[in-house]
Backbone bond lengths (Angstrom), bond angles and torsions (degrees), N, CA, C in turn:
res aa  C-N    CA-C-N  psi(-1)  N-CA   C-N-CA  omega(-1)  CA-C   N-CA-C  phi
1 M - - - 1.481 - - 1.570 105.76 -
2 D 1.291 111.49 151.07 1.384 118.79 -177.33 1.563 108.90 -81.50
3 T 1.488 113.00 108.66 1.471 113.74 -173.83 1.545 109.46 -72.95
4 A 1.239 114.31 -20.94 1.572 118.76 -178.12 1.524 105.38 -68.74
5 Y 1.287 114.05 -41.71 1.524 115.44 -171.29 1.573 106.93 -75.70
6 M 1.442 116.00 -35.72 1.465 120.48 177.46 1.458 108.44 -60.91
7 S 1.363 118.64 -40.75 1.535 121.71 -177.29 1.543 109.21 -67.91
8 A 1.371 118.80 -33.48 1.399 125.20 -178.00 1.522 112.11 -70.07
9 I 1.378 114.26 -34.84 1.508 116.45 -177.83 1.498 116.94 -94.86
10 L 1.330 113.43 -12.40 1.509 125.96 -177.85 1.604 110.95 -51.29
11 P 1.318 114.08 -53.92 1.540 117.38 -177.15 1.639 111.58 -56.51
12 S 1.283 117.28 -36.04 1.396 119.62 176.27 1.561 112.44 -69.43
13 L 1.262 114.98 -41.40 1.470 120.62 175.56 1.500 113.30 -61.51
14 L 1.419 115.17 -42.65 1.385 122.08 -179.08 1.513 111.88 -66.51
15 S 1.414 111.01 -33.83 1.502 113.75 176.94 1.515 109.71 -70.13
16 G 1.301 118.58 -39.83 1.465 118.47 177.76 1.643 109.49 -67.93
17 T 1.188 115.94 -26.06 1.498 120.41 -179.75 1.664 104.16 -68.66
18 K 1.270 110.61 -40.55 1.553 111.29 -179.11 1.542 108.88 -60.67
19 L 1.256 116.84 -40.54 1.535 119.74 -178.64 1.498 110.04 -68.11
20 T 1.397 114.26 -39.90 1.531 117.25 175.49 1.484 110.35 -57.35
21 L 1.428 118.62 -44.57 1.336 124.40 -176.23 1.592 112.67 -64.30
22 F 1.348 112.34 -37.74 1.468 122.90 -177.84 1.487 103.77 -62.65
23 I 1.389 114.64 -50.04 1.550 114.76 -173.33 1.578 109.29 -69.73
24 F 1.241 116.40 -30.11 1.518 120.48 177.54 1.510 110.80 -64.06
25 F 1.334 116.69 -56.12 1.414 122.66 -175.79 1.564 110.61 -67.72
26 A 1.218 117.47 -41.53 1.486 122.77 177.40 1.556 110.38 -56.82
27 T 1.356 114.31 -44.59 1.574 124.84 -177.21 1.563 102.85 -60.09
28 L 1.386 116.56 -57.09 1.375 119.18 -171.41 1.468 110.71 -61.47
29 L 1.392 118.42 -40.32 1.430 125.61 -176.80 1.632 111.35 -55.10
30 I 1.330 108.41 -40.54 1.508 115.29 -178.16 1.558 109.22 -90.53
31 S 1.195 122.09 -42.88 1.379 123.41 -166.34 1.529 114.80 -77.72
32 L 1.378 118.42 -34.90 1.430 120.82 176.75 1.417 115.81 -57.44
33 P 1.391 118.92 -50.83 1.489 122.12 179.82 1.589 106.92 -73.04
34 L 1.253 118.76 -36.68 1.502 120.91 -174.81 1.450 111.43 -66.12
35 G 1.339 120.88 -30.71 1.398 122.03 174.41 1.472 119.77 -61.19
36 L 1.326 113.34 -28.93 1.581 119.55 -178.67 1.467 110.57 -62.71
37 P 1.334 124.29 -59.37 1.449 120.47 -177.17 1.558 114.85 -53.39
38 F 1.328 110.52 -37.52 1.642 116.69 175.05 1.444 105.50 -62.36
39 A 1.292 121.75 -46.60 1.461 120.90 -178.55 1.500 112.24 -55.84
40 L 1.293 112.79 -53.81 1.459 118.27 -177.36 1.456 112.99 -62.92
41 G 1.433 112.85 -36.88 1.590 116.44 174.57 1.559 114.21 -59.73
42 S 1.392 113.18 -40.45 1.370 120.67 -173.17 1.618 108.33 -67.70
43 I 1.217 118.88 -13.43 1.493 123.80 177.46 1.532 113.85 -117.43
44 S 1.315 112.90 5.62 1.454 118.01 -179.65 1.485 113.18 -67.71
45 R 1.338 117.71 149.15 1.441 116.98 176.03 1.560 111.75 -84.67
46 F 1.270 113.48 -10.09 1.497 118.94 172.43 1.462 111.28 -79.33
47 A 1.392 119.38 109.85 1.389 128.07 -172.96 1.522 116.72 -50.10
48 P 1.393 114.12 -49.57 1.549 114.79 -176.20 1.624 110.65 -61.54
49 F 1.351 115.50 -36.24 1.395 113.93 178.06 1.402 115.31 -69.68
50 R 1.364 114.58 -38.12 1.483 123.57 -178.38 1.552 106.68 -60.12
51 V 1.332 113.01 -50.87 1.479 118.06 -171.30 1.699 107.29 -67.26
52 L 1.267 108.25 -40.20 1.531 108.47 179.67 1.528 112.51 -62.06
53 A 1.396 114.43 -44.98 1.452 117.58 -174.35 1.546 111.13 -71.64
54 K 1.298 114.33 -37.62 1.515 113.39 174.90 1.538 114.03 -66.91
55 G 1.324 114.17 -39.23 1.490 119.78 174.62 1.556 112.37 -56.32
56 Y 1.338 112.57 -50.09 1.455 112.05 174.23 1.526 120.95 -59.05
57 I 1.354 115.27 -41.15 1.418 122.44 177.61 1.522 106.33 -63.94
58 W 1.271 119.79 -43.90 1.564 124.22 -175.47 1.477 111.65 -61.26
59 I 1.365 110.98 -44.83 1.550 118.13 -176.61 1.538 109.37 -64.97
60 F 1.352 118.83 -46.82 1.411 121.95 -169.05 1.496 109.35 -83.24
61 R 1.295 118.48 -24.42 1.478 118.40 177.38 1.505 112.36 -92.03
62 G 1.250 118.31 -14.83 1.516 127.06 -179.49 1.515 117.97 -97.87
63 T 1.355 116.60 -2.67 1.516 116.56 175.70 1.532 103.52 -130.58
64 P 1.369 116.72 148.42 1.372 125.64 177.45 1.443 117.22 -54.81
65 L 1.314 118.65 136.16 1.471 122.48 176.82 1.517 113.12 -58.29
66 M 1.306 118.85 -32.22 1.469 116.82 179.30 1.486 108.28 -71.41
67 L 1.304 120.69 -32.09 1.485 123.21 178.70 1.477 106.95 -64.44
68 Q 1.277 116.76 -45.20 1.441 122.36 -179.16 1.543 110.54 -61.57
69 L 1.279 120.04 -41.22 1.438 121.63 171.69 1.437 113.38 -56.04
70 F 1.251 113.88 -50.25 1.527 116.28 177.91 1.459 111.99 -57.44
71 F 1.437 118.57 -47.69 1.404 117.92 -178.13 1.514 119.19 -60.79
72 V 1.445 109.88 -40.63 1.441 111.65 177.04 1.602 117.36 -71.24
73 Y 1.301 116.46 -34.04 1.360 125.16 178.51 1.502 121.19 -73.08
74 Y 1.558 108.66 -51.27 1.437 117.27 175.77 1.545 115.27 -101.83
75 G 1.319 120.93 -33.63 1.390 120.93 -172.33 1.524 117.17 -81.87
76 L 1.271 120.74 -30.14 1.415 122.76 178.65 1.503 115.34 -67.07
77 P 1.359 115.99 -44.48 1.499 112.97 173.74 1.486 114.46 -70.09
78 I 1.179 121.40 -28.30 1.480 124.38 177.80 1.666 109.66 -68.24
79 M 1.383 112.87 -47.43 1.425 120.28 -177.76 1.626 113.13 -73.06
80 F 1.321 113.59 -39.06 1.444 116.01 -167.38 1.578 116.13 -125.81
81 G 1.397 111.31 7.48 1.494 120.67 169.04 1.550 109.01 96.20
82 A 1.398 109.64 161.85 1.392 123.09 -173.33 1.558 116.44 -51.26
83 S 1.424 117.81 -24.03 1.369 122.19 -179.26 1.503 111.93 -61.19
84 L 1.304 119.37 -20.37 1.456 122.58 -175.80 1.540 110.37 -105.11
85 R 1.395 110.94 14.99 1.637 113.25 177.87 1.499 100.00 -79.73
86 M 1.343 112.94 138.22 1.486 122.91 176.27 1.528 109.40 -123.55
87 T 1.354 116.83 154.07 1.452 118.43 160.10 1.431 118.11 -50.30
88 N 1.289 121.10 156.13 1.443 120.21 172.62 1.444 116.59 -57.89
89 M 1.336 116.07 -40.12 1.487 120.85 176.24 1.517 112.13 -58.62
90 T 1.424 112.49 -48.95 1.444 114.32 -175.52 1.462 114.24 -67.02
91 A 1.327 115.39 -35.18 1.516 122.10 174.94 1.574 108.64 -63.77
92 A 1.181 116.74 -38.91 1.491 117.93 -179.01 1.449 111.95 -64.70
93 V 1.396 116.37 -45.68 1.510 119.46 -177.91 1.514 109.92 -67.03
94 V 1.423 116.25 -43.92 1.509 118.27 -176.45 1.567 107.76 -63.69
95 T 1.285 117.43 -42.67 1.469 118.07 178.63 1.501 118.92 -64.40
96 F 1.319 115.11 -43.52 1.440 124.51 177.76 1.642 106.01 -64.37
97 A 1.395 114.63 -47.09 1.419 111.08 -174.11 1.558 109.87 -65.55
98 C 1.293 119.13 -37.46 1.524 124.14 -174.02 1.585 103.35 -67.05
99 N 1.300 118.24 -49.91 1.391 127.02 -179.17 1.598 112.77 -55.58
100 Y 1.264 110.46 -53.06 1.605 115.72 -177.24 1.538 109.04 -73.42
101 A 1.311 119.74 -28.68 1.483 117.52 179.71 1.589 105.56 -67.00
102 A 1.325 121.10 -32.92 1.456 117.91 179.49 1.496 108.02 -69.56
103 Y 1.283 119.45 -37.73 1.514 114.96 -178.71 1.565 111.64 -72.42
104 F 1.357 114.02 -37.24 1.472 116.19 174.33 1.521 112.42 -58.60
105 A 1.398 114.47 -41.75 1.380 120.45 -177.10 1.510 111.57 -52.16
106 E 1.383 111.76 -49.42 1.460 120.55 -176.72 1.592 109.18 -63.91
107 I 1.385 113.89 -35.97 1.540 115.80 177.78 1.539 108.43 -68.13
108 Y 1.356 118.90 -39.29 1.459 119.42 -178.57 1.446 110.19 -65.20
109 R 1.482 115.49 -45.50 1.463 119.48 -177.82 1.507 112.66 -58.59
110 A 1.366 115.21 -40.28 1.457 116.60 179.20 1.520 115.56 -67.71
111 G 1.355 112.07 -32.50 1.532 120.31 -178.41 1.553 104.12 -72.95
112 I 1.276 122.25 -43.29 1.458 124.55 -175.84 1.510 109.05 -67.45
113 Q 1.347 115.03 -40.45 1.557 117.12 179.67 1.433 109.83 -75.09
114 S 1.308 124.26 -14.91 1.483 125.19 179.96 1.513 111.41 -79.64
115 I 1.262 119.74 -7.60 1.483 125.06 -176.62 1.588 105.54 -82.60
116 D 1.297 115.19 129.94 1.553 120.14 -179.43 1.514 109.91 -50.11
117 A 1.360 116.38 132.29 1.461 124.27 172.83 1.435 113.65 -59.50
118 G 1.229 119.70 -22.63 1.472 121.15 179.91 1.474 110.87 -68.03
119 Q 1.371 122.08 -30.14 1.418 126.42 179.96 1.621 104.18 -61.64
120 H 1.304 117.05 -43.85 1.529 118.85 178.48 1.455 108.72 -58.24
121 E 1.272 115.82 -46.31 1.535 117.30 -174.71 1.611 111.04 -67.75
122 A 1.271 111.30 -35.10 1.576 114.08 178.04 1.415 107.97 -67.02
123 A 1.296 118.03 -46.52 1.573 121.10 -179.52 1.555 109.68 -57.53
124 K 1.295 115.40 -42.34 1.427 120.90 -174.62 1.573 107.65 -69.72
125 S 1.359 118.04 -37.07 1.481 117.57 179.46 1.619 108.58 -72.06
126 L 1.346 115.86 -20.65 1.547 115.66 171.60 1.429 116.42 -82.90
127 G 1.308 118.62 -3.17 1.430 122.09 176.62 1.513 116.09 99.14
128 F 1.377 114.10 6.94 1.447 116.24 -179.62 1.514 110.26 -72.43
129 T 1.338 111.79 150.10 1.446 119.12 172.03 1.462 107.32 -81.40
130 S 1.459 119.97 167.83 1.462 122.33 175.83 1.495 110.17 -57.86
131 W 1.363 114.86 -44.02 1.521 116.20 -177.46 1.530 110.30 -67.09
132 Q 1.297 116.77 -38.62 1.486 116.43 -179.32 1.612 112.08 -64.93
133 T 1.352 106.17 -39.83 1.528 113.80 176.61 1.510 110.14 -59.49
134 M 1.254 116.08 -44.37 1.564 116.15 -178.25 1.363 108.58 -71.27
135 K 1.323 126.02 -44.23 1.441 129.05 -175.50 1.588 113.76 -63.89
136 I 1.337 112.19 -46.03 1.457 116.76 -165.77 1.593 108.18 -96.02
137 I 1.323 115.69 -29.65 1.465 115.80 -176.05 1.451 112.52 -112.10
138 I 1.311 121.84 -57.11 1.316 123.96 -173.43 1.552 120.50 -64.69
139 L 1.321 112.60 -50.68 1.536 122.20 -178.98 1.575 112.34 -58.10
140 P 1.240 115.53 -48.62 1.514 119.49 -175.00 1.499 107.56 -63.06
141 Q 1.349 121.23 -32.35 1.526 119.30 177.54 1.461 107.84 -81.37
142 T 1.322 120.35 -33.34 1.471 121.25 178.09 1.494 112.41 -63.68
143 I 1.287 115.89 -29.22 1.604 116.02 -179.54 1.527 109.25 -62.22
144 A 1.352 116.42 -45.74 1.379 118.19 -179.22 1.492 116.35 -63.67
145 R 1.431 115.87 -34.45 1.364 117.38 -178.42 1.603 111.01 -82.78
146 V 1.252 123.08 -17.68 1.339 118.08 176.60 1.487 120.46 -100.02
147 I 1.243 114.69 4.21 1.555 121.14 179.69 1.525 109.28 -59.19
148 P 1.416 118.55 -50.38 1.499 113.07 -177.59 1.496 116.93 -64.73
149 P 1.324 121.51 -39.69 1.434 113.54 175.52 1.471 115.63 -73.87
150 I 1.385 120.29 -21.66 1.338 124.32 179.34 1.584 104.12 -73.30
151 S 1.273 117.91 -43.42 1.438 122.45 -179.97 1.505 112.12 -58.73
152 N 1.315 117.31 -37.01 1.527 120.40 179.55 1.548 108.46 -70.89
153 E 1.315 119.80 -33.44 1.445 125.07 174.61 1.494 114.51 -65.68
154 V 1.433 111.51 -41.01 1.490 117.96 178.80 1.496 109.24 -63.82
155 I 1.349 119.77 -44.84 1.373 125.79 177.78 1.580 111.57 -59.21
156 T 1.222 113.58 -43.49 1.397 118.28 177.61 1.501 112.44 -63.17
157 L 1.293 119.81 -35.65 1.451 126.42 -175.73 1.557 109.35 -62.02
158 V 1.238 114.05 -37.82 1.518 121.51 179.75 1.551 108.00 -62.99
159 K 1.309 119.79 -34.44 1.474 120.30 175.85 1.526 111.39 -78.18
160 D 1.376 111.05 -45.14 1.425 114.73 -179.70 1.577 117.49 -57.63
161 T 1.279 115.83 -20.64 1.470 116.73 -175.97 1.542 108.42 -68.71
162 A 1.367 117.46 -15.96 1.549 118.89 176.35 1.594 108.24 -62.42
163 L 1.358 116.39 -17.67 1.558 115.43 -172.57 1.495 110.09 -70.87
164 V 1.420 116.83 -23.30 1.389 121.47 -174.43 1.601 108.90 -63.30
165 T 1.186 119.99 -16.81 1.502 121.29 -173.06 1.553 102.92 -69.55
166 A 1.292 120.29 -16.73 1.564 119.51 174.55 1.414 115.32 -68.03
167 I 1.363 117.47 -21.17 1.404 119.34 178.59 1.566 108.56 -110.90
168 G 1.363 119.46 18.05 1.388 118.61 167.32 1.564 115.38 95.19
169 V 1.346 118.15 1.45 1.449 124.25 -176.34 1.506 109.18 -74.36
170 G 1.352 117.83 122.31 1.474 120.61 -170.62 1.586 114.39 -80.94
171 E 1.411 107.85 53.35 1.499 109.10 177.99 1.585 109.54 -77.53
172 L 1.347 112.60 -159.69 1.544 118.19 -168.56 1.483 111.00 -66.96
173 L 1.342 119.39 -44.65 1.395 121.47 175.72 1.380 116.75 -55.49
174 K 1.368 115.61 -54.72 1.565 120.78 175.55 1.490 109.78 -54.30
175 A 1.309 119.00 -42.16 1.545 111.76 -177.95 1.508 112.20 -67.28
176 A 1.291 116.27 -31.55 1.502 121.63 175.22 1.487 110.37 -64.48
177 K 1.447 117.01 -46.95 1.525 116.90 179.37 1.459 112.14 -66.94
178 D 1.392 120.11 -34.08 1.305 119.89 -178.44 1.565 110.93 -64.44
179 A 1.367 117.10 -44.33 1.371 121.16 172.41 1.542 118.59 -57.31
180 N 1.343 111.56 -42.31 1.361 114.20 178.01 1.580 116.25 -68.58
181 N 1.322 114.80 -37.09 1.470 122.10 171.78 1.376 115.19 -58.24
182 R 1.370 116.91 -46.43 1.461 124.15 179.09 1.434 116.20 -70.86
183 D 1.336 122.40 -34.78 1.429 125.84 -173.85 1.642 113.60 -116.14
184 V 1.287 110.27 0.79 1.514 114.53 179.82 1.573 109.25 48.28
185 N 1.367 119.10 46.88 1.331 123.93 179.64 1.567 112.24 -138.52
186 P 1.261 118.12 117.49 1.373 120.62 -171.50 1.551 115.06 -76.72
187 T 1.280 119.32 1.21 1.523 123.91 177.77 1.510 110.81 -53.48
188 A 1.201 116.10 -34.64 1.556 117.45 178.90 1.496 113.68 -65.39
189 F 1.391 116.76 -32.80 1.473 111.77 171.89 1.457 115.92 -76.13
190 F 1.255 122.50 -26.94 1.499 125.59 171.59 1.535 105.76 -64.61
191 M 1.272 121.44 -43.78 1.465 118.61 -177.13 1.558 111.73 -69.16
192 A 1.357 113.04 -37.97 1.564 114.34 174.32 1.461 110.72 -61.08
193 A 1.319 120.52 -38.83 1.423 125.71 -177.79 1.610 108.57 -63.76
194 I 1.301 115.28 -34.50 1.497 118.92 -178.32 1.600 109.17 -71.53
195 I 1.418 111.32 -39.97 1.453 114.72 178.16 1.516 110.65 -68.20
196 Y 1.383 120.29 -45.92 1.495 119.68 176.28 1.590 110.38 -56.56
197 L 1.317 117.34 -39.61 1.449 118.12 -179.42 1.567 110.47 -64.31
198 A 1.400 116.60 -43.35 1.451 122.15 -178.23 1.527 107.55 -65.55
199 L 1.235 122.34 -37.23 1.430 119.20 -178.31 1.571 110.97 -75.01
200 T 1.415 116.78 -36.89 1.459 114.40 177.65 1.570 108.60 -73.28
201 F 1.250 122.33 -30.42 1.497 124.83 175.52 1.509 109.75 -55.91
202 L 1.366 112.71 -53.67 1.488 117.91 178.97 1.577 112.10 -55.15
203 L 1.275 112.15 -46.69 1.476 119.21 -176.53 1.536 110.79 -63.84
204 T 1.268 116.18 -34.16 1.489 123.50 -177.92 1.558 104.91 -70.04
205 L 1.345 113.80 -40.95 1.536 114.12 179.01 1.454 111.15 -65.31
206 L 1.316 117.01 -41.36 1.498 125.65 177.66 1.451 106.14 -57.23
207 S 1.301 120.59 -53.75 1.427 121.94 -173.94 1.545 114.94 -61.35
208 Q 1.365 114.70 -39.45 1.400 123.21 178.49 1.580 109.07 -63.78
209 W 1.386 120.00 -36.57 1.391 121.39 177.44 1.430 114.88 -68.95
210 C 1.444 114.79 -40.42 1.469 121.07 173.77 1.579 113.05 -61.11
211 E 1.246 114.48 -45.50 1.357 118.83 177.25 1.527 112.10 -54.15
212 K 1.261 116.94 -57.24 1.477 124.06 177.72 1.576 110.14 -51.93
213 R 1.267 117.28 -49.82 1.471 119.82 -178.26 1.422 110.87 -58.94
214 F 1.365 119.06 -52.82 1.388 117.86 -171.41 1.498 115.98 -77.15
215 S 1.344 115.98 -22.94 1.449 121.00 176.61 1.531 107.84 -74.89
216 R 1.316 116.97 -34.99 1.444 119.32 172.04 1.515 115.64 -62.75
217 H 1.424 114.02 -38.23 1.494 122.93 178.48 1.498 106.17 -66.44
218 E 1.310 114.74 -42.00 1.573 115.70 -177.83 1.486 115.45 -67.06
219 R 1.412 116.28 -35.05 1.352 119.03 175.02 1.569 116.28 -65.38
220 K 1.400 109.72 -34.19 1.536 115.58 175.85 1.460 111.04 -65.75
221 E 1.432 113.78 -41.06 1.459 115.79 176.65 1.469 117.24 -59.20
222 I 1.378 116.57 -38.71 1.376 128.50 176.58 1.461 111.87 -61.03
């Protein structure tokens, strides 16, 4: 491969990588905590909350992420006026955060419901309120159990960020496409693949460390 050409296009690819990482971290910062109230709502005894939470999860898990991107970026301004027009970067973050919050909500729900019901009864006999039981007993155990599926979603998120090129965000894949279209040289795609692999490799190592740490903590608690 032409190392001189690779050096020439590397700055644009790294610039695109910065945008990829911005979307990645912004999505996690919003979606990880946002998923919890929807998870709790989906198992709530209060029917309106339960219906709302399940409806949200159903919509965002049941439609393609690409379609959601187009709806937020193009559809909302057309349907509800120019006041809802967003920049392409804002639309990307909002869409990804809402989408991943739905997936995290389902992971949290499954983790919460996997805790033995006897622990709820034991906490109740000790005088704990429902919220105290959830905060002190259930959620700490849930964290250890949901780390593996959350890690899988986080790794998937890195790859999903490539979808935002469809609305013109200049992330890593778009930078590679622009270089290829300009120079008719697929080297940029190869370099982009290496960068994606490096990011997913680092995230895999981090997820393995988290799993070992929290599983060890869970065994100590037991």
